[in-house]
C-alpha positions in Angstrom: -21.0 -11.6 -27.2 -18.7 -8.4 -26.9 -15.8 -9.3 -24.9 -15.8 -6.0 -22.1 -19.2 -8.0 -21.0 -17.4 -10.9 -19.6 -14.8 -8.6 -17.8 -15.1 -8.0 -14.1 -15.4 -4.9 -12.9 -12.7 -3.5 -10.7 -12.8 -1.6 -8.0 -10.1 0.8 -5.4 -9.2 1.7 -2.9 -8.9 5.0 -2.5 -7.3 7.0 1.1 -5.6 10.8 0.5 -4.3 12.2 3.5 -2.3 15.5 4.5 0.2 14.9 7.3 2.8 18.1 8.7 6.2 16.2 7.4 8.0 17.5 4.7 7.6 14.6 1.7 11.3 13.0 2.2 10.2 12.2 5.2 7.3 10.5 5.0 9.0 9.2 1.8 11.1 7.1 4.3 8.7 5.5 6.3 6.8 4.0 3.1 10.2 2.8 2.5 12.6 1.7 5.2 11.9 -2.1 6.0 11.9 -1.8 10.2 9.2 1.2 9.7 6.7 -0.6 7.0 7.0 -3.2 10.1 5.5 -0.8 11.9 3.1 0.5 10.3 1.9 -2.6 8.4 3.5 -5.6 7.4 7.5 -5.9 7.8 8.5 -6.4 4.6 10.8 -9.3 3.6 13.0 -8.4 0.4 11.8 -5.0 -0.2 14.2 -2.3 -1.7 12.6 0.8 -3.3 14.2 -0.5 -6.8 12.3 -1.1 -9.8 12.1 -4.8 -10.1 12.8 -6.0 -6.7 10.9 -8.3 -5.8 9.7 -8.8 -1.3 6.9 -10.0 0.6 4.8 -10.1 3.6 3.3 -12.2 5.5 -0.1 -12.5 6.9 -2.3 -15.0 8.7 -2.2 -17.6 6.5 -6.2 -19.6 5.8 -7.1 -22.5 4.6 -4.8 -23.1 1.3 -3.7 -20.2 1.1 0.7 -20.1 2.9 -0.1 -15.4 4.0 2.4 -14.9 1.9 1.9 -11.7 -0.2 3.6 -12.0 -2.9 4.7 -8.5 -4.4 7.0 -6.2 -7.3 8.1 -3.0 -7.2 7.1 -1.5 -10.6 7.5 2.3 -10.5 9.9 4.5 -7.9 10.0 8.1 -7.8 12.2 9.3 -4.5 9.7 11.5 -2.7 7.2 11.3 -5.3 5.9 7.7 -6.6 6.4 4.1 -5.0 4.1 1.5 -6.9 4.2 -2.1 -6.2 1.8 -5.5 -7.0 0.4 -7.3 -4.4 -0.8 -11.1 -4.6 -1.4 -13.3 -3.0 -4.4 -15.7 -2.1 -5.4 -19.6 -3.0 -8.3 -20.6 -5.2 -9.3 -23.1 -3.2 -9.9 -20.5 -0.8 -13.4 -17.8 -0.6 -13.7 -14.5 1.4 -10.0 -14.5 3.3 -7.6 -15.8 1.5 -8.7 -15.9 -2.1 -7.2 -14.4 -4.8 -6.0 -11.0 -5.5 -3.9 -9.5 -7.6 -3.8 -5.6 -6.8 -1.5 -2.9 -7.5 -0.4 -0.8 -4.4 0.5 3.1 -5.4 1.6 5.7 -3.1 1.3 9.3 -4.4 3.4 12.0 -2.2 2.3 15.6 -3.2 4.4 18.7 -1.6 1.5 20.9 -0.2 1.9 24.2 2.1 2.2 22.7 5.4 3.2 19.5 4.8 2.8 16.5 1.8 -0.3 15.4 0.4 -0.3 10.6 0.8 -2.1 9.6 -1.0 -3.3 5.8 -1.7 -4.7 4.0 -4.2 -4.8 -0.4 -4.3 -6.7 -1.3 -7.4 -7.8 -4.1 -9.2 -10.3 -5.8 -7.2 -12.5 -7.8 -9.0 -16.0 -8.5 -7.9 -17.9 -10.0 -6.3 -14.5 -12.4 -6.5 -12.6 -9.6 -4.4 -15.9 -8.2 -2.3 -14.4 -9.5 1.1 -10.6 -7.8 1.1 -11.5 -5.0 -0.5 -14.2 -4.2 2.2 -11.9 -5.5 4.9 -8.8 -3.0 3.3 -11.3 -0.3 3.2 -11.2 0.0 6.4 -7.6 -1.2 6.9 -5.7 1.6 4.5 -7.5 4.4 6.7 -5.9 3.0 9.8 -2.2 2.3 8.1 -2.3 6.2 6.5 -2.9 7.8 10.1 0.5 5.1 11.6 2.1 6.7 8.6 1.3 9.9 10.0 2.4 9.2 13.6 6.0 6.9 12.9 6.9 9.8 10.7 6.2 12.3 13.7 8.4 10.4 15.6 11.2 10.0 13.9 12.6 13.5 14.3 10.7 14.9 11.4 10.1 18.7 12.3 6.6 20.2 11.2 7.2 20.8 7.0 6.6 24.5 7.7 10.0 24.6 10.1 12.1 22.5 7.4 13.7 23.7 4.7 13.5 20.4 3.1 
């Protein structure tokens, strides 16, 4: 049997939005722990430095303590942030089942602002179908929060900015 035939299918969530803020302002919202806590969850130990390990705490379920383990894999200030997203427990089905994925944020300067593209990849079918469905609905809401928080934090519209 071909080994490729036994590899589970992998899916990804992609959300792509253009915001009227400079990449620098969006980056600040993406990488400042206090602001991250407003659009997702407050990270413990986060630094935008390759190799930094941090956690998020969400609602525990069954044998899973609710801790999401993350490690920064790549950082290009104002352009790209990549980190792992791992959690769950083998005893859980559906919510809290094992998840080993990667979150990639890409910022691109465009006319009138910044294109923010989120790719959350590595969802294995069928074991991660529950997480995939829930996060597919959640990530677009997160991006809208990022836009609103960036706007609150003195971010002038990109057209009016020199940066």
